[in-house]
ROPA-239012 format. One record per residue: x, y, z of N, C-alpha, C, O in turn. Coordinates in steps of 0.05 Angstrom, whole numbers, plus 5000, padded with zeros to 4 digits. Layout:
<pts>
XYZXYZXYZXYZ
...
</pts>
This chain:
<pts>
248656299748250356519757250256539788248156539800
252456549798252656559827252256839836252957039824
251056849861250657109873253357229881255057089892
253657499875256157639883258257629862260357749865
257757479840259857459819259457699800257257779795
261757809789261758039770261357929741262557729734
259758079725259357989697261858029681263458219685
262257849663264657869645264058069623262058049609
265758279619265258489598265558369570267458229564
263458439553263558339526264858549507265358779515
265458459484266758639464264858859457262558809449
265759119458264159349451262759469474261659689471
262559339496261259449520263359599537265659519539
262459829549264159969567265960169553265960169528
267560329567269360529555271660389540272660179548
272560539518274760429502277360489517277660679533
279260329511281860369522283260599508282360699488
285460689519286960909508288060849480288061019463
288860609476289860529449287660529429288060609406
285260439437282960439418282160719411281560779388
282260899431281561179425283561309405282661449387
286061249408288061359390287661249362287961389342
287060989360286560869334284160989320284161029296
282061039336279661149325280161439315279061519294
281761599330282361869322283961869296283362039278
285861689294287461679269285761599245286061709223
283861419249282061349227280361579218279761609195
279361739238277661959231279262169215278262289196
281762229224283362419210284062329182284062499163
284562069178285161969151282661999133282962069110
280461949144277961979128277462269120276562329098
277962449139277562739133279562839113278962999096
282062739115284162829096283462729068283862879048
282362489065281562399039279262549028278862549004
277662679044275262819035276063089022274563159004
278363249029279263489017277663729027276263719047
277963969012276664219020273864229009273264118988
272264369024269564409014269464648995271464798994
267364688980267064908961267065178976268165378966
265865188999265865439014268665519023269365749021
270265329031272965389039274665489016276265669019
274265368992275665458968274865748961276665908954
272365808962271466078955272466288975273266508967
272566219000273666399020276566449015277566679017
278066239009280966269003281466438978283266608978
279866398957280066568933279366858938280667038928
277366908955276767188962278967328976279567558970
280167178995282467299010284767358991285967568993
285367168973287567218954286967448936288767608929
284467478927283767708910284167978924285068168912
283367988949283768238965286768308967287468538965
288368098971291268148974292368248947293968438947
291568118925292568208898291568488891293168648880
289068548898288068818893289669028908290169248898
290268978933291869168949294569208938295569428936
295868988929298569008917298369168891300169338886
296369118874296169258848295669558852296769718838
293869628871293269908875295770058886296270288878
297269928903299770058913301770088891303070308889
302069888874303969908852303170118831304770268820
300570138826299470338807299970618818300770798803
299570658844300070918856302970998854303671228850
304770808858307570858856308370938827309871128824
307270798807307870858779306771128772308071288758
304371198781303171448775304771678787305271888774
305571648812307171858825309871888811310872108807
311071668802313671678788313371818761315071978754
311171768747310671898721310272198724311272358708
308572268744308072558748310672698756311172918746
312272578773314872698780316672728756318072938754
316872528739318572538716317672758696319272908686
315072768691313972968673314373248684315073438669
314073288710314473548721317373638720317973868713
319173448726322073508724322873578695324473758691
321773428676322373478648321373748639322673898625
318873818648317774088641319474308652319974508639
320374278677321974478690324674508675325574738670
325874288668328474298654328174418626329874578618
325974348612325574468585325174768587326274918571
323574848606323075138609325675288616326075508605
327275178633329775318640331775328617333075528613
331975108602333775108579332775308558334475448546
330175318553329175498533329575788541330475958525
328975848567329376128576332376198576333076428571
334076008582336976058582337876118553339576298549
336875978534337676028506336776298497338276448483
334276378503333276648496334876858510335677058497
335476818535336977018550339777058539340777278537
341076838532343776848521343876998494345677158489
341876948477341877078451341177368453342277538439
339377448471338677728475341077888487341378118480
342677758503344877888516347077968497348878128504
347077858472349177928453347978028427349177998405
345578158428344278268404345978498393347178648408
345978518366347478728353345678868332343678748323
346379118326344779268306346479498295347879628310
346179548269347679758256345579928241343979828226
345680188247343680368236343880398205341880448192
346280368194346680398166345680158150345580178125
344979948163344079708149341679588163341579358170
339579758166337279668181335679448168334179308181
335979418142334479208128335478938136334178738131
337878918148338978668158338778638188338878408198
338578858203338778848232336178918246336278998269
333878888233331378968246330678788269331478548270
329378898289328578758314325478728313324078928314
324478488310321678438306320578258328321878058335
318178318339316978158360313978178357312778388351
312577948362309677928361308777748384310077558391
306377828395305177668416302477568406301377668387
301477358420298977238413299176938410300976818422
297376828395297376528391299876438376300976228383
300776598357303176528342305376728348306176888332
306276718373308376908382310976858368311576628360
312577068365315177048351316977268362316077478371
319577218359321677408366323977368348325077138346
324877578334326977548314328877788316327978018318
331477738316333577938318336277818310336477578307
338277998307340977918299342677918325342478108341
344277718328345977698352348577568345348877438325
350477618363353177498360353377258380353277298404
353577018369353276768385355976638389357676638371
356276508412358676368418358576068409356475978400
360675928413360775648404358975458420358375238411
358175548444356475368461353575398455351875248466
352875588438349975628431349075388414350575278399
346475298418345475068403345875098373345275308362
346874878361347274858332349475038321349575098298
351275138339353375308330355375148312356575268294
355674888317357374728300356474708272358174668254
353974738267352874728240353674968223354174948199
353975208236354475458222357475528222358175718208
359075398237361975438236362775718245362075808267
364175868227365176128233363176348230363776588235
360676288222358676488219357376538247355276438253
358776708262357876748290355676958292354176958311
355477138272353377338272351077228256351177198232
348877168270346677028258343977158267343877278288
341977128250339277208258337976968271337876748259
336876998295335376788309332476868309331777098313
330776668305327876708305326576498323326776258317
325176588344323776418362320776438354319676658353
319476208350316676208342315175988357316375778364
312576028362310875828374309175708351307575848339
309575448345308175318323307175048332307874948353
305374938316304274678320306374468312307374468289
307074288330309074088324307873858309305473858302
309473648304308573418289306473258304304873118292
306573268331304673118347302273288355300673198371
301973528344299673698349299973888372298074038378
302173878387302574058410303774328401304874348379
303474528417304674788412307574788423307974758447
309474818405312274798412313675068406312975208388
315775118422317475348418319775268401321375088410
320075378378322075298358324075518353323475758355
326575438347328675628341329875578314330575348307
329975788297331275778271333475978270333276198282
335575918255337876088253338776108224338375928208
339976338218341076378191343376578193343076788207
345576528180347776728180346876988167345176998150
348077208177347377468167348077488137350177388129
346377618121346677648092346377388077347077378053
345277188090344876928076341976838081340776898102
340876698061338176588064338176348082340176208084
335976298094335676058111335575808094334075798075
337175608101337175368085334675198090333175248109
334175008073331774848073331574668098329474638110
333874568107333974398130333174548155331674448172
334174798158333474958181330575048181329275078202
329475088157326775178154324774958161322774998174
325374708152323474488155323874338181322074218192
326374348192326974198216328274378237330674358242
326774568248327974748268328574598294327674378299
329974738311330674628338328274678357327474908360
327274468369324974488387326174538415327374368427
325674778425326674858452324874758474325874678495
322274758470320374678491317874578478316974678457
316574378490314174268480311874338500312274408523
309374308490306974368505307074648517306474688541
307674848500307875118508305075238510303575238490
304375338533301775468537301875768530299875888521
304175898535304376178530307376258526309076158541
307776428507310476548502310076838496308976918476
310877018515310277298513312777458518314477388535
313077678503315377858506314278138512312378228499
315478278530314878558537317378718536319578618541
317078978531319379158527319079408544316879508547
321379508554321279738571321279988554323080038538
319180148557318880398543319980628559319080688581
322080758548323380978562321581218566321781368585
319781268547317981488550315781438570315081618586
314581208569312381138588313481048615311981048635
315980968615317180858640315480618650314880598674
314780448631313180218638313580008616314780058595
312579758621312779538602310579558581308279628588
311279498556309379488535309779228520311979138516
307479118511307678858497307878888467307578688452
308379128457308679178428311079348423311379558435
312879248405315279398399315079498370315379338351
314479748367314179868340316779978329316880008304
318680028345321280138336323079918327325079858341
322479798304323979568295326779638287328479458284
327379898283330079988275331780058299333880178297
330879978323332380028348332279778365330579608363
334279778384334279558403332979648429333479878438
331279488441330079568467332179568489334179428488
331579718510333379728533333279478549335279358557
330779388555330379138570328078978557326279098545
328278718559326178538549325378348571327078218584
322778328575321678128594320477898579318677938562
321477658584320577418570319077238590320177168611
316577168583314876988600314376738584313476748561
314876508597314576248584313076068602313876028625
310875948593309275758608309175498594308575488570
309775278608309775008596308074828613308274828638
306374668600304574478614305974208619308174158608
304674038635305873778641305873598617307873468611
303573598603303273418580301273548561299873738568
301073448536299373568516296373558523294873718512
295473378541292673358549292073508574289773488584
293973648585293473788610291774028606292474208590
289474038619287674268617287974458640286774678641
289674388659290074558682292174778676293374778654
292574948695294575158692297375028689297974828701
298975168673301675058668303175028694303075198712
304574798695306074738720308474928723309175008745
309874988700312275148702311875408687311075418664
312475628701312375888690314976038697315576068721
316376118676318976248681318876528668317976568645
319676728684319777008675322677108678323877088699
323777208656326477308656326477598645325177658625
327977768659328378048649331278068641333078038657
331578128615334278138603334878428596333378558582
337078528606337978798599339978778577342078648580
339378898554341178888531343479068535343179318536
345978958537348279128543349279278518350979458520
348279208494349179338470347279558461344979568471
348179718443346579938431347079948401349079838391
345280078387345580098358348080258350348580468362
349580148331351880288321350980498301349680428281
351780748306350880968289352480958262354680848261
351381088241352781078215355481198215357281108201
355981408232358581538233360781348242363081388235
360081138258362080948267362580728247364480578250
360980718226361280508206362880608182363880438166
363180868178364580978155367580968161368381058182
369180868143372080858148373181148150372381318135
374981198169376081458174379081448175380281238181
380281678170383181698171384081738200382581838216
386581668206387581728233387482028239388082198222
386582088263386382368271383582478269383082688281
381782348255379082438252377382328275377682098283
375682488285373882408307371582248295370882278271
370282078311367981928300365782108291364982288305
364882068266362782228255363782478240362182608226
366382538242367482778229367982718199369082508193
367082888182367282848153369882978143370783178153
370982848123373482948111372783188093371083168075
374083418098373583658082375383658057377783608059
374283718034375883718009377883948009377284168017
380283887999382384087996382484187968380684127952
384584347961384784457934385084237913386784057916
383384237894383584037872382283777879382583587864
380883757902379683507911376683537909375483757910
375483307906372483297906371683217934373183097949
369183287942368183217970368382917974367482757958
369482847997369682558004372182427994372682188000
373782557977376182437966378482437987378982647999
379782217990381982198008384482307994384982247971
386082468009388582577996390282347985390782147998
391282397960392882197947391381987932392481827918
388681987935387081787921386781877891386182107886
387181687873386881737845383981727836382481567847
383281897818380581897807380681817778382781837765
378481727766378481647738379381867720378582097722
381281797701382381997683385082087691386582187674
385882057717388582127725390581917717389881687714
393082017712395181827705395681637728395981717751
395881387721396381187741393881047750393980837763
391481157743388981027750388680777733389280787709
387880547744387580307728385880347703383680437705
387080287679385580307654385980577640384980607618
387380767653387781027640390081017620391880847623
390081187600392081197579394481367589394181567603
396981287582399281447590399181717576398281737553
400281917589400482187577402582187555404682057557
402082337533404082357511406382527520406082717535
408782457509411282607516411482837497413382997499
</pts>
């Protein structure tokens, strides 16, 4: 070797060229791609996915729960309003006749098995009016009973006046409200000038009736009822006295009795035939 001469570079000695570096990087990436993900990377990815799914599920559950609570609350409000409207409409047209108190008595009870029963004149828009047709004067009975699902329900039964309640109405009453927590009626006492929860004068109509109805969200609700409706109904009708029920002749005042004339018996209408008189049905003709 001569002095001053540069050594010839051998293969593998010295820095790689730019092309060799690129080739080496591509080979390393191909080898790493063939190797795949490690177990730790897979577990981390699964954990992140689980957190995302849990967040989505909790949000969706909260939305469904809020929607259910809103629907149940709206249904309870609507049921309470419809029930109170039905009671208010029937009380506003109550009727009573003093001469037939065995048919027109007004009965009310409070407590666990509350009830309210009276005779009223109902219009065609009243529930189940189509079933009774032209029998517009009916006795309505509101009762709180255990329903088929075990809840306390407010039920309505109807029967035409002077007729017995049919089997279908007795066994399958109209359910006005479900999950009833309380159904209470109070009456205005003219002597006490205050409300009383007991109506002993069943042969009279009260002046005003206060109806309180409480309905819960659902049958398992142990909290206070969500919906409470109180209605004060003033009865515009009054009991018809016996004097207004007796047929009278023109010119007689209400309650005025017909006075017997010569040859008449008390209560006999002038010109009215009595048994034994000629012309009375079944009487024998007079001999000539």
